[in-house]
C-alpha positions in Angstrom: -8.1 26.9 -4.8 -5.7 27.9 -2.0 -3.1 25.9 -0.1 -5.3 26.3 3.0 -8.1 24.3 1.4 -5.6 21.6 0.3 -4.4 21.5 3.9 -8.0 21.1 5.1 -8.4 18.2 2.6 -5.2 16.5 3.8 -6.4 16.8 7.5 -9.7 15.1 6.5 -7.9 12.4 4.6 -5.5 11.7 7.5 -8.4 11.3 10.0 -10.2 8.9 7.5 -7.4 6.6 6.2 -5.0 6.7 9.3 -1.7 8.3 9.9 0.5 5.5 8.4 -1.4 5.4 5.1 -1.5 9.2 5.0 2.2 9.6 5.6 3.1 7.1 2.9 0.6 8.0 0.2 -0.9 11.5 0.7 1.8 13.5 2.4 4.2 13.4 -0.6 1.5 15.0 -2.9 1.4 18.7 -3.6 -1.4 20.9 -4.9 -0.6 21.9 -8.5 -3.5 24.3 -9.3 -7.1 24.4 -10.3 -8.6 25.4 -13.7 -12.2 24.8 -15.0 -13.1 22.4 -12.3 -10.0 20.3 -12.8 -7.5 20.1 -10.0 -3.9 19.0 -10.7 -2.2 17.0 -8.0 1.6 16.5 -8.3 3.3 13.3 -7.1 7.0 12.8 -6.8 7.0 9.6 -8.8 4.8 8.0 -11.4 4.2 4.9 -9.3 3.0 6.9 -6.4 0.7 9.1 -8.5 -0.9 6.2 -10.3 -1.4 4.3 -7.0 -3.1 7.2 -5.3 -5.2 7.8 -8.4 -6.5 4.2 -8.3 -7.0 4.0 -4.6 -7.7 7.5 -3.2 -8.9 9.6 -6.0 -12.6 9.3 -5.0 -11.7 10.1 -1.3 -9.8 13.2 -2.4 -12.7 14.4 -4.6 -15.1 13.9 -1.7 -13.0 16.0 0.7 -12.5 18.7 -1.9 -16.3 19.0 -2.4 -16.8 19.0 1.4 -14.4 22.0 1.5 -16.8 23.8 -0.9 -14.9 23.3 -4.2 -16.9 22.4 -7.3 -14.4 19.9 -8.7 -15.3 17.6 -11.5 -11.9 15.9 -12.2 -8.5 15.2 -10.6 -5.4 15.2 -12.9 -2.3 13.5 -11.5 1.1 14.6 -12.8 4.6 13.5 -11.8 8.2 14.1 -12.4 10.5 11.2 -12.2 13.5 12.8 -10.6 16.8 11.5 -11.9 19.9 12.5 -10.0 22.0 12.6 -13.2 20.0 15.6 -14.4 21.2 17.6 -11.4 24.6 16.1 -10.5 27.9 16.2 -12.3 28.5 13.3 -14.6 30.5 10.4 -13.2 33.0 8.2 -15.0 30.1 5.9 -15.9 27.7 8.6 -17.0 25.4 7.7 -14.1 24.8 9.1 -10.6 23.2 7.7 -7.5 19.6 9.0 -7.3 19.9 9.0 -3.5 23.1 11.0 -3.3 22.9 14.6 -1.9 23.1 17.3 -4.6 26.6 18.0 -5.7 27.9 14.7 -4.2 29.2 12.0 -6.6 28.1 8.5 -5.6 30.9 6.2 -4.5 28.8 3.4 -6.1 29.1 4.6 -9.7 31.5 1.6 -10.1 30.0 -1.8 -11.1 27.2 -3.0 -8.9 27.7 -6.2 -6.7 25.4 -8.3 -8.8 25.6 -12.1 -8.3 27.0 -14.1 -11.2 24.3 -14.8 -13.8 24.2 -18.1 -15.6 24.6 -17.5 -19.3 22.2 -20.4 -20.1 19.4 -18.9 -18.0 17.8 -16.6 -20.6 14.2 -16.1 -21.9 15.3 -17.9 -25.1 16.1 -21.0 -23.3 13.1 -21.0 -20.9 10.5 -23.5 -22.0 7.0 -22.2 -21.5 4.0 -24.4 -20.5 0.7 -24.1 -18.7 2.3 -24.4 -15.2 4.7 -21.5 -15.7 2.9 -19.4 -18.4 1.7 -16.7 -16.0 5.2 -16.3 -14.3 6.9 -16.2 -17.7 4.5 -13.5 -19.0 5.0 -11.4 -15.9 8.8 -11.7 -16.0 8.7 -10.7 -19.7 6.6 -7.7 -18.9 8.9 -6.5 -16.1 12.0 -7.0 -18.3 10.5 -4.9 -21.1 9.1 -2.1 -18.9 11.4 -1.7 -15.9 13.2 1.6 -15.8 11.0 3.3 -18.5 8.4 5.0 -16.4 5.9 2.2 -17.3 6.3 -0.1 -14.2 3.1 -2.1 -13.9 4.1 -5.2 -11.7 5.8 -3.7 -8.8 7.0 -5.6 -6.9 6.9 -8.8 -8.9 6.9 -11.7 -6.5 7.7 -15.2 -7.9 7.4 -18.2 -5.7 7.6 -22.0 -6.2 9.2 -25.2 -4.8 12.7 -26.1 -5.5 13.7 -26.6 -9.2 10.7 -25.3 -11.0 12.2 -22.4 -12.8 12.0 -19.3 -10.7 15.8 -18.7 -10.6 15.9 -19.2 -14.4 13.3 -16.4 -14.7 15.1 -14.2 -12.3 18.4 -14.6 -14.3 16.5 -14.0 -17.6 15.1 -10.7 -16.3 18.5 -9.6 -15.2 20.1 -10.6 -18.5 17.5 -8.7 -20.5 17.8 -5.6 -18.4 21.6 -5.4 -18.2 22.7 -6.8 -21.6 20.0 -5.6 -23.9 18.6 -2.5 -22.1 21.6 -1.1 -20.3 19.9 -0.9 -16.9 21.5 -0.8 -13.5 20.5 -4.0 -11.8 21.5 -5.5 -8.4 20.6 -9.2 -8.3 21.5 -11.0 -5.1 20.2 -13.5 -2.6 18.6 -12.3 0.7 21.5 -13.9 2.5 23.9 -11.7 0.5 21.8 -8.7 1.3 22.1 -9.5 4.9 25.9 -10.0 4.7 26.4 -6.6 3.0 24.2 -5.0 5.6 26.2 -6.5 8.5 29.4 -5.5 6.7 28.2 -1.9 6.5 27.2 -1.8 10.2 30.6 -3.1 11.2 32.5 -0.7 9.0 30.1 2.2 10.0 29.5 2.8 6.4 25.6 2.7 6.2 25.4 5.7 4.0 27.4 4.0 1.3 25.3 0.9 1.7 22.1 2.9 1.3 23.5 4.8 -1.7 24.4 1.6 -3.4 21.0 0.0 -3.1 19.1 3.2 -4.0 21.2 3.9 -7.1 19.8 1.1 -9.3 17.0 0.9 -11.8 16.0 -2.6 -10.6 16.6 -4.5 -7.4 16.2 -8.3 -7.5 16.3 -10.4 -4.3 16.2 -14.2 -4.4 15.0 -16.4 -1.5 13.6 -13.6 0.6 12.3 -16.1 3.2 15.9 -16.1 4.5 15.4 -12.8 6.3 12.6 -14.2 8.4 13.3 -13.7 12.0 16.2 -11.3 11.3 14.8 -8.1 12.6 17.6 -5.6 11.8 17.9 -6.9 8.2 14.1 -6.8 7.7 14.1 -3.2 8.9 16.8 -2.2 6.3 15.1 -4.2 3.6 11.8 -2.5 4.3 13.3 1.0 3.9 15.3 0.0 0.8 12.1 -1.5 -0.7 10.0 1.7 0.0 12.7 4.0 -1.3 12.9 2.2 -4.6 9.1 1.9 -5.0 8.7 5.5 -4.2 11.2 6.4 -6.9 9.3 4.3 -9.4 12.2 1.7 -9.5 11.4 -1.9 -10.2 11.7 -4.6 -7.4 11.6 -8.3 -8.2 11.5 -10.9 -5.4 11.5 -14.6 -5.3 10.8 -17.1 -2.5 9.9 -20.8 -1.9 6.4 -19.8 -0.7 3.8 -17.1 -1.0 4.3 -13.9 1.2 1.4 -14.9 3.5 3.1 -18.3 4.2 6.5 -17.0 5.4 6.7 -17.2 9.1 8.9 -14.8 11.1 8.5 -11.9 8.6 7.1 -8.5 9.7 3.5 -7.8 8.7 4.5 -4.5 7.1 7.0 -6.3 4.8 4.4 -9.0 4.1 2.0 -6.3 3.1 4.5 -4.6 0.8 5.4 -7.9 -0.9 1.7 -8.4 -1.7 1.4 -4.9 -3.2 2.2 -5.9 -6.8 1.9 -9.1 -8.6 2.3 -12.4 -6.8 2.7 -15.4 -9.1 3.0 -19.1 -8.2 5.0 -21.4 -10.5 3.2 -24.7 -10.5 4.9 -28.1 -10.7 5.6 -29.0 -14.3 3.2 -31.3 -16.0 4.2 -34.1 -18.4 4.0 -32.0 -21.5 6.2 -29.3 -20.0 8.7 -31.8 -18.6 8.9 -33.4 -22.1 9.3 -30.1 -23.8 12.2 -29.1 -21.5 13.9 -32.4 -22.2 13.5 -32.0 -25.9 15.0 -28.5 -25.7 18.0 -29.7 -23.6 18.5 -32.8 -25.9 18.8 -30.4 -28.9 21.5 -28.5 -27.0 23.4 -31.7 -26.1 23.2 -32.9 -29.7 24.9 -29.8 -30.9 27.9 -30.5 -28.6 27.8 -34.3 -28.9 26.3 -35.1 -32.3 27.3 -38.8 -32.0 24.8 -39.2 -29.1 21.2 -39.7 -30.2 18.5 -39.8 -27.6 15.3 -41.4 -28.8 12.0 -39.8 -28.1 10.9 -42.8 -26.1 13.8 -42.3 -23.7 12.8 -38.6 -23.2 9.2 -39.7 -22.5 10.4 -42.3 -20.0 12.4 -39.7 -18.0 9.5 -37.2 -18.2 7.1 -39.7 -16.7 9.5 -40.9 -14.0 11.1 -37.7 -12.7 8.2 -35.4 -11.9 9.1 -33.0 -9.0 12.2 -31.1 -9.8 13.3 -29.8 -13.2 16.9 -29.5 -12.1 17.0 -33.2 -11.3 15.3 -33.9 -14.7 17.9 -31.9 -16.6 20.7 -33.4 -14.5 19.5 -36.9 -15.4 19.7 -36.1 -19.1 23.2 -34.5 -18.7 24.4 -37.7 -16.9 23.0 -39.9 -19.8 24.8 -37.9 -22.4 28.0 -37.9 -20.3 28.0 -41.6 -19.9 27.0 -42.4 -23.4 29.3 -40.1 -25.3 32.7 -41.7 -24.4 31.4 -45.2 -24.5 29.6 -44.9 -27.8 26.7 -46.7 -26.3 23.2 -46.4 -27.8 20.9 -44.6 -25.4 17.9 -46.9 -24.6 15.4 -47.1 -21.8 17.5 -50.1 -20.3 20.6 -48.0 -20.5 18.8 -45.1 -18.8 17.6 -47.4 -16.0 21.1 -48.6 -15.3 22.7 -45.2 -15.6 20.1 -43.4 -13.5 19.3 -46.1 -10.9 19.7 -43.8 -7.9 17.7 -40.9 -9.4 14.9 -43.2 -10.5 14.8 -45.0 -7.2 14.4 -41.7 -5.4 11.7 -40.6 -7.8 9.8 -43.9 -7.3 9.9 -43.3 -3.5 8.2 -39.9 -3.8 5.6 -39.2 -1.1 2.3 -37.9 -2.4 -0.6 -36.1 -0.7 -2.9 -39.1 -1.4 -0.4 -41.5 0.3 -0.2 -39.2 3.3 -4.1 -39.1 3.5 -4.2 -42.9 3.2 -1.7 -43.6 6.0 -3.2 -41.0 8.3 -6.7 -42.4 7.6 -5.5 -45.9 8.4 -3.8 -44.9 11.6 -6.9 -43.0 12.9 -9.5 -45.4 11.5 -10.8 -42.8 9.0 -11.4 -42.8 5.2 -9.8 -40.3 2.8 -13.3 -38.9 2.2 -13.5 -38.0 5.9 -10.3 -36.0 5.8 -11.2 -34.0 2.7 -14.9 -33.7 3.6 -16.7 -30.9 5.5 -17.2 -32.5 8.8 -15.4 -30.7 11.8 -15.8 -33.0 14.7 -12.7 -33.4 16.9 -12.3 -37.1 15.8 -11.8 -35.9 12.3 -10.5 -32.4 12.6 -7.3 -33.4 14.5 -6.3 -36.2 12.1 -7.0 -33.8 9.2 -4.6 -31.3 10.8 -1.9 -34.0 11.3 -2.3 -34.9 7.6 -1.9 -31.3 6.5 1.2 -30.9 8.8 2.8 -34.0 7.2 1.9 -32.8 3.8 3.7 -29.5 4.4 6.7 -31.2 6.0 7.2 -34.1 3.7 6.3 -32.7 0.2 7.2 -29.7 -1.8 3.5 -28.7 -2.2 2.5 -25.1 -1.4 -0.2 -24.3 1.2 -2.7 -23.5 -1.5 -2.0 -26.8 -3.2 -2.5 -28.7 0.1 -5.7 -26.8 0.8 -7.1 -27.6 -2.6 -6.3 -31.3 -2.1 -8.0 -31.3 1.3 -11.4 -30.5 -0.1 -10.8 -27.0 -1.5 -9.8 -25.4 1.8 -8.1 -22.0 2.0 -4.4 -21.8 2.5 -4.9 -20.0 5.9 -6.7 -23.2 7.2 -3.6 -25.3 6.3 -1.3 -22.7 7.9 -3.4 -22.9 11.0 -3.2 -26.6 11.1 0.6 -26.6 10.6 1.0 -24.2 13.5 -1.4 -26.0 15.7 0.3 -29.4 15.2 3.7 -27.8 15.8 2.5 -26.6 19.1 0.9 -29.9 20.1 4.0 -31.8 19.1 5.9 -30.1 21.8 3.2 -30.3 24.5 1.4 -33.6 23.7 3.5 -36.8 23.8 0.7 -38.8 22.0 0.7 -36.4 19.0 4.5 -36.5 18.9 4.5 -40.3 18.9 1.8 -40.3 16.1 3.8 -38.0 13.9 7.0 -40.0 14.4 5.2 -43.3 13.6 3.5 -41.9 10.5 6.7 -40.3 9.2 8.5 -43.7 9.5 5.6 -45.4 7.7 5.7 -42.9 4.9 9.5 -43.0 4.5 9.7 -46.9 4.5 
C-alpha cells in the first residue's frame, strides 16, 4: 500500500470525524506497511495508539476498503519516546522529554512538588463501600503509572470536603516517588496558576513548559480553582494534552464532577471526562467507625495510658457524619485532653470536651429538612417536590429546594438529583442556574430564599 492511499484514507477520515478530532487523533499516525492483509499503523505513544484502536479502527478499515485495499486487520504499534535515550545524561540521570535534542533540561533538579503528609499513605487509608472504587482506581494508577500500562488517564477524583480525596492523592504520590522512583509534580490548581503567572512575568515560559512536561505523573488538586481564569485554563489544556500524548499519567481532584464546574472551558471539561471519573461518597457509619478504630490504635501507640472504649468510638461515629477530618480531629482532641489529666474517656467526657463540634453536627441541614421547609412555605408536600408533576406551582418550588440543597449542603448534584425523585444531575444544575438568575431579577424569589435560609439555619 502506498503513502498516496494512506493520504486518501486520511482525507476521508478528516471529512467524516471533523478537523479537530482528526488533528488530535489521526494526524499523528503514520503508515507502517502492509503484509498479508494486515496493515501496520504507527502511533507516537501507547495511549494514542490504544485510544485510536478502540475508537477509530473500524472507520480506518472502512476507508481502506473504500480505497480498494483488501485489508483484514489493523495492527497498531508505538514507540514511547524517552528523551533520555537521545540526550546526554544529566546529573540526575534523567532528562526532560520536552527538551530540544542536545539541550539539557534546566528542570533536572528536584521538582516543585507540594509537601506530602507522611500519614497519608495507602496503608493508613481505611477502605469502605463509599470509597472502594476511588481507592481501587488510585491503587491501579499508582501501580501502573510510568510503565507503559496507563489505563485510567486522566484519573479524576471528586468529593465534598473531608472525605478522603486528598489522602488518596498523597498516597498515589508517595507510592510513585518513594517506592517506584517516578518523577511526580503534585500541586494545587492555585499553585499551578501562580507558577504560570510567575513564568509570564519573568518571560520564562519555555522553562515552565519544560518543567511540567518532564514528569512521569502530573497531579493537580482542586482543579475547580482555574474556573473563569482563561489564560491559566489555556496553559493547563496544553500541558494536559502534551502529557497525555506522551503516555504520561495525569491525576486530578475537585470538589465536584467535571460537568458541574461552572466557568471551565468545554474542551477542558471534555478532556477531564476522557478517563475515569470517580465520586467518593460520604462515609457511612461502618466506615466512620473503622476510621476511628484505626486512628485510636495510632493514638494508643503514642499514649498507652489513654484507653478509648468502643462505645465512645461508636458515639462519635453516629454523631459526626459529614466530614472525616472533623471526626478525626474530635478524636485527637479527646486524647489530648484526657492524656495529661489521666481522665477516663467516657461518653459524658466526650460530650463535655467536644461540645462545640457536637453542637455543630446536631445542627446539620439535611435534604429532607430543606424539602420539608420549602414544602411548608409553598403549601406542598414532600411527595410533590420529588414526584413527576411539572406544573409551575410545583416546578418552581422544586427548583428553589434544589438550589438550597446545593447552597446549604455538601451533597453533589447527582446526590441531590437522586433525592429529588431520581432526577439527572443536569436537571439540578439547570434549577440552580435558573434560581440564581431569578434571585437577581425577581424580588419575591430573593425574599423567599432569604426567609427559607433563615428558617433552615435557626
